[in-house]
C-alpha positions as CSV (number, residue, x, y, z in Angstrom):
1,M,18.0,35.7,17.3
2,K,15.2,33.9,15.6
3,P,11.6,34.3,17.0
4,V,10.7,31.6,19.5
5,L,7.8,30.4,17.1
6,T,10.2,30.0,14.3
7,I,12.6,27.9,16.4
8,L,9.6,25.9,17.6
9,M,8.4,25.2,14.1
10,T,12.0,24.2,13.0
11,L,12.2,21.7,15.9
12,I,8.8,20.2,15.0
13,A,9.8,19.9,11.4
14,S,13.0,18.2,12.3
15,S,11.3,15.6,14.5
16,T,8.5,15.1,11.9
17,F,11.2,14.3,9.1
18,A,13.7,12.4,11.3
19,Q,12.8,9.1,9.5
20,L,14.0,10.4,6.2
21,K,17.5,9.3,5.5
22,P,20.0,10.8,3.0
23,V,21.1,8.7,0.1
24,P,24.1,9.8,-1.8
25,Y,24.2,8.7,-5.5
26,Q,25.7,10.1,-8.7
27,D,25.0,11.1,-12.4
28,G,28.4,10.9,-13.9
29,T,30.6,13.1,-11.9
30,Q,27.6,15.0,-10.5
31,K,26.9,14.2,-6.7
32,L,23.3,13.9,-5.8
33,T,21.6,13.4,-2.5
34,G,18.1,12.1,-2.3
35,L,16.0,11.1,0.8
36,V,14.5,7.8,1.5
37,I,12.0,6.5,4.0
38,T,10.9,2.8,4.5
39,P,7.4,1.9,6.0
40,A,7.3,0.7,9.6
41,K,4.7,-1.9,8.4
42,N,5.0,-3.1,4.8
43,T,1.3,-3.2,4.1
44,Q,1.4,-2.4,0.4
45,K,3.4,-5.3,-1.0
46,K,6.7,-3.3,-1.3
47,A,5.0,-0.6,-3.5
48,G,7.3,2.3,-4.0
49,I,6.6,6.0,-4.6
50,L,9.1,8.2,-6.4
51,I,8.7,11.9,-5.4
52,L,9.8,14.6,-7.6
53,P,9.9,18.1,-5.8
54,A,9.1,21.4,-6.9
55,W,11.4,24.0,-8.6
56,K,13.5,24.9,-5.5
57,G,14.5,21.2,-4.9
58,I,13.7,19.0,-2.0
59,D,11.5,20.9,0.2
60,N,9.1,20.5,3.3
61,N,6.1,19.7,1.1
62,S,7.8,16.8,-0.5
63,K,9.3,15.6,2.8
64,E,5.8,15.7,4.3
65,A,4.4,13.6,1.5
66,A,7.1,11.0,1.9
67,V,6.5,10.6,5.6
68,R,2.7,10.4,5.1
69,L,3.2,7.8,2.3
70,A,5.5,5.7,4.6
71,Q,2.7,5.8,7.2
72,Q,0.4,4.3,4.5
73,G,2.9,1.5,4.0
74,Y,4.8,2.6,1.0
75,Y,8.5,2.9,0.4
76,A,9.2,6.6,-0.7
77,F,12.2,8.3,-2.2
78,I,12.6,12.0,-2.9
79,A,14.7,12.6,-5.9
80,D,17.5,15.2,-6.1
81,I,17.3,16.7,-9.6
82,Y,19.8,19.4,-9.4
83,G,22.7,18.0,-7.4
84,E,25.5,19.4,-5.2
85,G,26.5,22.9,-6.1
86,N,23.3,23.5,-8.2
87,Y,20.7,24.0,-5.6
88,P,18.7,27.3,-6.2
89,K,19.2,30.1,-3.7
90,D,16.1,32.0,-4.8
91,T,13.2,32.0,-7.2
92,K,15.3,33.4,-10.1
93,E,17.7,30.5,-9.9
94,A,15.0,28.0,-9.4
95,G,13.4,29.3,-12.6
96,Q,16.7,29.0,-14.5
97,Q,17.5,25.6,-13.2
98,S,14.1,24.1,-13.6
99,G,13.8,25.7,-17.1
100,H,17.0,24.0,-18.1
101,Y,15.5,20.6,-17.4
102,K,12.3,21.4,-19.0
103,K,14.0,22.2,-22.2
104,N,16.6,19.3,-21.9
105,V,14.1,16.7,-21.2
106,T,16.5,13.8,-21.7
107,E,18.6,15.1,-18.8
108,Y,15.5,15.4,-16.7
109,Q,14.4,11.9,-17.5
110,Q,17.9,10.6,-16.7
111,R,17.9,12.1,-13.3
112,I,14.4,10.6,-12.6
113,K,15.5,7.2,-13.7
114,L,18.5,7.3,-11.4
115,A,16.3,8.3,-8.5
116,M,14.0,5.4,-9.3
117,D,17.0,3.1,-9.2
118,Q,17.7,4.3,-5.6
119,L,14.0,3.6,-4.6
120,I,14.3,0.0,-5.9
121,K,17.7,-0.5,-4.1
122,A,15.9,0.7,-0.8
123,G,13.5,-2.3,-1.1
124,A,10.6,-1.3,-3.4
125,D,9.4,-3.8,-5.9
126,P,10.4,-2.7,-9.3
127,S,7.1,-3.8,-10.7
128,R,5.1,-1.7,-8.3
129,I,6.5,1.8,-8.7
130,I,4.5,5.2,-9.0
131,V,6.0,8.5,-9.8
132,I,4.4,11.6,-8.3
133,G,5.6,15.2,-8.6
134,Y,4.7,18.6,-7.4
135,C,4.9,21.7,-9.6
136,F,8.1,21.4,-11.6
137,G,8.1,17.8,-10.3
138,G,4.7,17.3,-11.8
139,T,6.1,18.1,-15.2
140,G,8.7,15.4,-14.4
141,A,6.1,12.9,-13.5
142,L,4.5,13.4,-17.0
143,E,7.9,13.2,-18.7
144,A,8.3,9.8,-17.0
145,A,5.1,8.6,-18.8
146,R,6.1,10.2,-22.1
147,A,9.5,8.4,-21.9
148,G,7.8,5.1,-21.4
149,F,9.2,4.3,-17.9
150,P,8.0,0.9,-16.6
151,V,5.9,2.3,-13.8
152,K,2.3,1.6,-12.7
153,G,1.2,5.1,-12.9
154,V,2.3,8.9,-12.6
155,V,0.7,11.8,-10.9
156,S,1.2,15.4,-11.6
157,I,0.1,17.6,-8.7
158,H,-0.3,21.3,-9.7
159,G,2.4,20.5,-12.3
160,G,3.3,21.9,-15.7
161,L,1.3,20.2,-18.4
162,A,3.0,21.3,-21.6
163,Q,5.8,19.7,-23.6
164,Y,8.4,22.4,-22.8
165,A,11.1,20.9,-25.0
166,G,9.2,21.9,-28.1
167,E,7.2,19.8,-30.5
168,R,7.9,16.1,-30.1
169,P,6.1,13.1,-31.6
170,V,3.4,11.8,-29.3
171,N,4.1,8.2,-28.6
172,P,1.7,5.7,-26.9
173,I,1.5,6.1,-23.1
174,H,1.0,2.8,-21.4
175,T,1.2,3.9,-17.8
176,K,-1.9,5.4,-15.9
177,V,-1.8,9.1,-15.6
178,L,-3.6,11.2,-13.0
179,V,-3.5,15.1,-13.0
180,L,-4.5,17.1,-10.0
181,H,-4.9,20.7,-11.0
182,G,-6.0,24.0,-9.5
183,A,-8.9,25.2,-11.5
184,D,-7.6,28.9,-11.1
185,D,-4.0,28.1,-11.6
186,P,-2.6,31.0,-13.7
187,S,0.6,29.2,-14.6
188,M,-1.3,27.0,-17.0
189,T,-3.4,28.7,-19.9
190,A,-6.6,27.1,-21.1
191,E,-4.8,26.3,-24.4
192,Q,-2.1,24.4,-22.5
193,V,-4.6,22.4,-20.5
194,L,-6.6,21.5,-23.7
195,G,-3.3,20.7,-25.5
196,F,-2.3,18.3,-22.7
197,Q,-5.8,16.6,-22.9
198,Q,-5.5,16.2,-26.6
199,E,-2.0,14.7,-26.1
200,M,-3.4,12.1,-23.8
201,R,-6.0,11.2,-26.4
202,T,-3.5,10.9,-29.1
203,A,-1.3,8.8,-26.9
204,K,-4.2,6.6,-26.1
205,A,-3.5,7.0,-22.3
206,D,-5.6,5.9,-19.4
207,W,-5.7,9.4,-17.9
208,Q,-7.7,11.4,-15.4
209,M,-7.7,15.0,-14.6
210,I,-9.3,16.5,-11.5
211,E,-9.7,20.3,-11.0
212,Y,-10.2,22.0,-7.6
213,A,-12.4,25.0,-7.3
214,N,-10.7,28.2,-5.9
215,A,-7.3,26.6,-6.1
216,V,-4.3,28.2,-7.7
217,H,-0.7,27.0,-8.1
218,A,1.0,25.2,-5.2
219,F,-2.3,24.4,-3.5
220,T,-0.8,21.6,-1.4
221,D,2.2,23.6,-0.1
222,R,1.6,25.0,3.4
223,E,4.4,27.4,3.0
224,A,2.8,29.1,-0.1
225,G,0.8,31.5,1.9
226,N,-3.0,31.8,1.4
227,D,-3.3,34.8,-1.0
228,N,-4.8,33.4,-4.3
229,S,-4.0,36.7,-6.1
230,K,-0.3,35.9,-6.0
231,G,-0.9,32.9,-8.1
232,A,0.4,30.4,-5.8
233,A,-1.3,29.6,-2.4
234,Y,-2.1,26.8,-0.1
235,N,-5.7,25.6,-0.2
236,E,-6.6,23.3,2.7
237,L,-9.6,21.8,1.2
238,A,-8.0,21.2,-2.2
239,A,-5.0,19.7,-0.4
240,K,-7.2,17.3,1.5
241,R,-9.2,16.2,-1.5
242,S,-6.1,15.8,-3.8
243,W,-4.5,13.5,-1.1
244,K,-7.6,11.3,-1.1
245,H,-7.7,11.2,-4.8
246,L,-4.0,10.3,-4.8
247,L,-4.5,7.3,-2.4
248,L,-7.6,6.2,-4.3
249,F,-5.5,6.2,-7.5
250,F,-2.7,4.1,-5.8
251,D,-5.3,1.6,-4.7
252,E,-6.7,1.2,-8.2
253,I,-3.6,0.9,-10.1
254,L,-1.7,-1.4,-7.5
255,A,-4.8,-3.7,-7.3
256,S,-4.0,-5.1,-10.8
């Protein structure tokens, strides 16, 4: 029998995410199921946020972000990158699955585009789309920029910054880029951070990078624990600051 606290937390989470509705769609024969939420009050002129989840797939962190964004007046859609029959059961499988899409970047970009189509079908204005991603999803947000997707901006939140598919030509990036990064994140080397920044300069991108003190990987994820020595941990202050920076970025790029 589950402890009472665990049952209570499950009930609270279920209530919190009740507004999220499953959306079936496909990539060829691969069945996908994303989650959509529409704002109770459309205060953002039908702006839509595509959320790319971390390496284990759609999780509570991405769901919470979607609900909070809807409360701010945004349409939100959480992408299903892996699809039915391919959801990771543990961290080993998550590493294998996410690694496949990092190396086969065109497949990742295709899954992102299909999810974006669903966000637009839900009612979002195709000229007012922003892509955000957490961890593995942060890598995806940057790949949307590298692919030249017609979006207003992209946000990588404790995401991978490197071009994992090997050396590729650096093409101009026309969308605006925001990176929210843990200053002590061991998953990114100093060389990778500097390499990303040089890539942005070469691409002549309008980019910003904010680093948060004492924050490691997954600093927005409440389920990551609070032990920085493990390399991934929740940091309440960094999470609050990054959310404010996220909304400020939205305000700036959607004003034009």
